[in-house]
C-alpha positions in Angstrom: 17.9 26.3 -54.4 15.3 25.4 -51.7 14.6 27.8 -49.2 14.9 25.8 -45.8 14.0 28.6 -43.1 12.0 27.0 -40.6 11.7 29.9 -38.1 8.8 30.3 -36.1 8.1 26.3 -36.5 8.6 23.1 -35.0 7.5 19.5 -34.5 6.1 17.2 -31.8 6.9 13.1 -31.8 4.7 10.9 -29.5 6.9 9.9 -26.6 7.5 6.6 -25.8 7.7 5.3 -22.1 10.8 4.6 -20.7 11.7 1.8 -18.1 12.9 4.2 -15.5 9.5 6.6 -15.6 8.3 7.3 -12.3 4.6 6.2 -12.4 3.9 9.2 -10.1 5.0 11.6 -12.4 3.0 13.1 -15.5 4.9 12.7 -18.6 4.4 14.9 -21.7 2.2 12.9 -24.5 4.5 14.5 -27.2 7.9 16.1 -27.1 10.1 17.8 -29.6 11.4 21.4 -30.6 10.4 24.4 -32.3 12.3 27.7 -33.5 11.2 31.2 -32.7 12.7 33.9 -33.9 16.1 32.0 -34.4 16.2 30.5 -31.1 15.6 26.8 -30.6 13.3 25.8 -27.9 12.4 22.1 -26.5 8.5 21.9 -26.7 6.2 19.2 -24.6 2.7 18.8 -24.9 0.1 17.1 -22.8 -3.3 16.0 -24.1 -6.6 16.7 -21.8 -7.9 13.1 -21.9 -10.2 13.7 -18.9 -11.1 17.3 -19.8 -13.0 19.7 -17.4 -15.1 22.6 -18.7 -12.9 25.7 -19.6 -9.7 23.5 -20.1 -7.9 23.3 -23.4 -7.7 20.1 -25.6 -3.9 20.6 -25.4 -1.3 22.1 -23.0 2.1 23.2 -24.2 5.3 24.1 -22.4 8.4 25.6 -24.1 11.9 25.5 -22.3 15.3 26.5 -23.2 17.5 23.1 -24.6 19.3 21.5 -21.8 23.3 21.8 -22.4 25.2 18.7 -21.9 
C-alpha cells in the first residue's frame, strides 16, 4: 500500500484573473494549500517582477482556511 502522507508539503497553481477583480488591488500570482504538522493552510505567492535590491524573488503568505 502506498504511503500518502503529504504532511509538510503543498502545491500552488497559477491564479486566473476574475471579472470582479478590483484593478487597484494586488492579487497573488499563485494560490494553493499546504499541510504543516497535520494542519491545512491556504497559501498565496506573489512574484517580484520589478525586483529591488534585497527583495526576495517570491513572497509567500499562509492563512487559515476560510470556513464556509
